[in-house]
C-alpha positions in Angstrom: -84.1 23.5 -54.9 -81.4 21.2 -56.3 -81.8 17.4 -56.0 -80.3 16.4 -52.7 -80.3 12.6 -53.1 -77.1 11.2 -51.7 -75.0 9.0 -53.9 -72.0 6.7 -53.3 -69.6 7.0 -56.3 -67.5 3.9 -56.7 -64.9 3.8 -59.5 -63.2 0.8 -60.9 -59.7 2.2 -61.6 -58.6 -0.9 -63.4 -61.4 -0.5 -65.9 -61.9 3.3 -66.3 -59.6 5.9 -67.7 -58.7 9.0 -65.6 -59.7 11.2 -68.5 -63.4 10.7 -67.6 -63.3 12.0 -64.0 -64.8 15.4 -64.8 -67.7 13.8 -66.7 -68.3 11.3 -64.0 -68.7 14.0 -61.2 -70.6 16.4 -63.5 -73.1 13.7 -64.4 -73.7 12.6 -60.8 -74.2 16.2 -59.7 -77.2 16.2 -61.9 -78.6 13.3 -59.9 -77.8 14.5 -56.4 -74.8 14.9 -54.1 -71.8 12.5 -54.0 -71.4 11.8 -50.3 -68.9 8.9 -51.0 -66.2 9.1 -53.6 -64.0 6.0 -53.7 -61.8 4.5 -56.3 -60.5 1.0 -56.3 -57.2 -0.4 -57.7 -53.7 -1.6 -57.0 -52.0 1.7 -56.5 -48.6 0.1 -56.6 -49.0 -0.3 -60.4 -47.5 2.4 -62.6 -50.6 2.1 -64.9 -52.7 4.0 -62.3 -50.2 6.8 -62.0 -52.4 9.3 -63.8 -55.3 8.7 -61.4 -53.1 9.5 -58.4 -52.7 13.1 -59.6 -56.5 13.6 -59.6 -57.4 12.1 -56.2 -56.7 15.2 -54.1 -58.0 17.6 -56.8 -61.4 15.8 -56.8 -61.4 14.6 -53.2 -61.6 11.0 -54.1 -60.6 8.3 -51.5 -58.3 5.6 -53.0 -58.9 2.1 -51.8 -55.8 -0.1 -52.1 -56.4 -3.6 -53.3 -53.4 -5.9 -54.1 -53.8 -8.5 -56.8 -53.1 -11.6 -54.7 -53.5 -14.0 -57.6 -52.6 -13.6 -61.2 -55.7 -13.5 -63.4 -58.1 -12.7 -60.5 -59.6 -9.3 -60.1 -59.4 -8.5 -56.4 -60.5 -4.9 -57.1 -64.0 -6.2 -58.0 -64.4 -8.0 -54.7 -63.3 -5.0 -52.6 -65.7 -2.6 -54.5 -68.6 -5.1 -54.0 -67.9 -5.5 -50.3 -67.7 -1.7 -49.8 -71.0 -1.2 -51.7 -72.8 -3.6 -49.4 -71.4 -2.0 -46.3 -72.5 1.4 -47.6 -75.9 0.0 -48.4 -76.5 -1.3 -44.9 -75.3 1.9 -43.3 -78.4 3.7 -44.6 -76.5 6.8 -45.5 -77.2 7.0 -49.2 -80.2 7.0 -51.6 -78.3 5.6 -54.6 -75.1 4.4 -56.1 -73.0 5.4 -59.1 -71.0 2.4 -60.3 -68.3 3.5 -62.7 -67.0 0.5 -64.7 -67.3 -1.2 -68.1 -67.1 -4.6 -66.4 -70.0 -7.1 -66.5 -68.9 -8.6 -63.2 -70.8 -5.8 -61.4 -74.1 -6.8 -63.0 -75.3 -8.7 -59.9 -74.2 -5.9 -57.6 -76.3 -3.4 -59.6 -79.3 -5.7 -59.5 -78.9 -6.3 -55.7 -78.7 -2.6 -55.0 -81.9 -1.9 -57.0 -83.7 -4.7 -55.1 -82.9 -2.7 -51.9 -84.6 0.4 -53.3 -81.4 2.2 -54.4 -81.2 4.4 -57.5 -78.3 2.9 -59.5 -76.5 5.0 -62.1 -74.0 3.2 -64.2 -71.2 4.8 -66.2 -68.8 3.2 -68.6 -67.8 3.0 -72.3 -69.8 1.7 -75.2 -68.0 -1.6 -74.9 -69.9 -2.2 -71.6 -72.0 -5.5 -71.8 -75.7 -5.0 -72.1 -76.4 -7.1 -69.0 -74.8 -4.5 -66.7 -76.4 -1.6 -68.6 -80.0 -2.9 -68.1 -79.3 -3.8 -64.5 -78.9 0.0 -63.7 -81.7 2.6 -63.5 -79.7 4.8 -65.8 -76.5 4.3 -67.8 -74.2 7.0 -69.2 -71.7 6.4 -72.0 -68.5 8.3 -70.9 -66.8 8.0 -74.2 -69.8 9.8 -75.9 -69.8 12.5 -73.2 -66.0 13.0 -73.6 -66.3 13.0 -77.4 -68.3 16.3 -77.3 -65.1 18.0 -76.2 -62.8 16.2 -78.6 -61.2 18.4 -81.3 -62.7 17.9 -84.8 -59.4 16.5 -86.2 -59.2 14.0 -83.4 -62.8 12.9 -84.1 -62.0 12.4 -87.8 -59.0 10.3 -86.9 -61.0 8.1 -84.6 -63.8 7.7 -87.1 -61.2 6.8 -89.8 -59.8 4.1 -87.6 -63.2 2.7 -86.7 -64.0 2.5 -90.4 -60.8 0.7 -91.2 -61.6 -1.9 -88.5 -65.1 -2.5 -89.7 -64.0 -2.7 -93.4 -61.2 -5.2 -92.5 -63.7 -7.4 -90.7 -66.4 -7.3 -93.4 -63.9 -8.1 -96.1 -62.3 -10.8 -94.0 -58.9 -9.4 -94.8 -57.5 -10.9 -91.6 -58.6 -13.9 -89.7 -56.5 -13.0 -86.6 -56.9 -10.0 -84.3 -56.3 -6.7 -86.1 -53.7 -4.4 -84.5 -53.7 -0.8 -85.5 -51.9 2.1 -83.9 -54.5 4.2 -82.2 -54.2 7.8 -81.0 -53.4 8.4 -77.4 -56.4 7.9 -75.1 -58.4 6.0 -77.7 -58.6 2.3 -77.1 -61.2 1.0 -79.6 -60.4 -2.6 -80.7 -62.0 -4.8 -83.3 -63.9 -6.6 -80.6 -65.3 -3.3 -79.3 -66.5 -2.3 -82.7 -68.3 -5.5 -83.3 -70.0 -5.7 -79.8 -73.6 -4.6 -79.4 -73.7 -0.8 -79.0 -76.1 1.6 -77.4 -79.9 1.4 -78.1 -80.3 2.6 -81.7 -82.4 5.6 -82.8 -85.0 3.4 -84.6 -85.7 1.5 -81.5 -86.1 4.7 -79.5 -88.4 6.1 -82.2 -90.6 3.0 -82.2 -90.8 3.3 -78.4 -91.8 6.9 -78.5 -94.7 6.1 -80.9 -95.8 3.2 -78.7 -95.7 5.4 -75.6 -97.9 8.0 -77.4 -100.4 5.4 -78.5 -100.7 3.9 -75.0 -100.7 7.1 -72.9 -102.3 9.8 -75.0 -105.3 11.8 -73.8 -108.6 11.9 -75.7 -107.0 14.3 -78.2 -103.9 12.1 -78.7 -101.5 14.4 -76.9 -98.8 13.3 -74.4 -96.7 15.5 -72.1 -93.1 15.4 -73.4 -91.7 15.0 -69.9 -93.6 11.8 -69.4 -92.1 10.4 -72.7 -88.6 11.1 -71.4 -89.3 9.3 -68.1 -90.8 6.3 -69.8 -88.0 6.0 -72.3 -85.4 5.9 -69.4 -87.4 3.1 -67.7 -87.4 1.0 -70.9 -83.8 1.8 -72.0 -81.5 2.8 -69.1 -78.8 3.9 -71.6 -81.2 6.4 -73.3 -79.6 9.9 -73.4 -80.4 12.5 -76.1 -76.6 13.3 -76.1 -76.0 9.8 -77.5 -77.6 11.2 -80.7 -76.0 14.6 -80.8 -78.8 16.6 -79.0 -78.6 18.7 -75.9 -82.2 18.5 -74.8 -85.2 16.2 -75.2 -87.5 18.5 -77.2 -85.1 18.9 -80.2 -84.6 15.1 -80.2 -88.3 14.4 -80.2 -88.7 17.1 -82.9 -86.2 15.2 -85.1 -88.7 12.3 -85.4 -90.6 13.2 -88.6 -93.9 11.6 -87.6 -94.3 13.6 -84.4 -96.0 16.9 -83.9 -95.2 19.2 -81.0 -97.3 22.0 -79.4 -96.6 24.4 -76.6 -99.1 25.3 -73.9 -98.5 28.2 -71.6 -98.8 27.3 -67.9 -98.2 30.2 -65.6 -94.8 31.6 -66.4 -93.6 28.4 -68.1 -94.3 26.6 -71.4 -95.4 22.9 -71.4 -94.6 20.8 -74.4 -96.9 18.1 -75.7 -96.5 15.7 -78.6 -98.8 13.6 -80.8 -98.3 11.2 -83.7 -98.9 12.3 -87.3 -100.7 10.2 -89.9 -99.4 10.3 -93.5 -97.4 13.4 -92.7 -100.3 15.2 -91.2 -101.4 15.5 -87.6 -104.0 12.9 -86.7 -107.5 14.3 -86.1 -108.6 14.5 -82.5 -110.7 11.7 -81.1 -114.4 12.3 -81.0 -115.7 13.2 -77.6 
């Protein structure tokens, strides 16, 4: 039976592009059912025009929030107040906070303290503080990039390369301005910000998990590794590294051996660490 956990999906329209809506709802459907779908912003602004066309199509409720004072983000306050009202209603099991804004870090922590499952979604520019405050975090720009045409990918990578090179060579001391393709908003600051948890860090964590949790023959169930990685690194997702499933990702680690064990009508996968390119000998009983 499908996961029936109930989620409140709250979207910061001032901070998230409308191009991600399909990925947002597809991802949360893997976690449970979106019983609340609300989006926050000042809908009198032309910048949010593209979102308006999607609200009926995806049955999302717009919450109007005027910017009362220049430089203050009233949208954040409205979204936080709604989140706490929903929390105390007792109608949900978790929250999906869609934003790249660090201002929601304390909200994510508070919801977790109340036993909620918190899924965060945003771009790679999202500050680490918000990412680690969530149970899970999904990079929307990585998910969207899987459907980006090859030529568009090459164009984006070329622009990123130019930004990094310009910074490393110190060609310019002031902010670099480059014409970007439509829908791509990478800036020099974004390129230089800490990015997602790197592969080497994940690899070291996998080896540590195996060493700490293996049975007497050094084997660990692969599903346990995936669960433990997610607890240590909320932004861990095999798709971040170009894989569709956990097993091929684990198989890509050259110092890991995998075996299959038939269990009824299904196959269970186990892993162990290799030593000097060979599987470690089993422990003596």
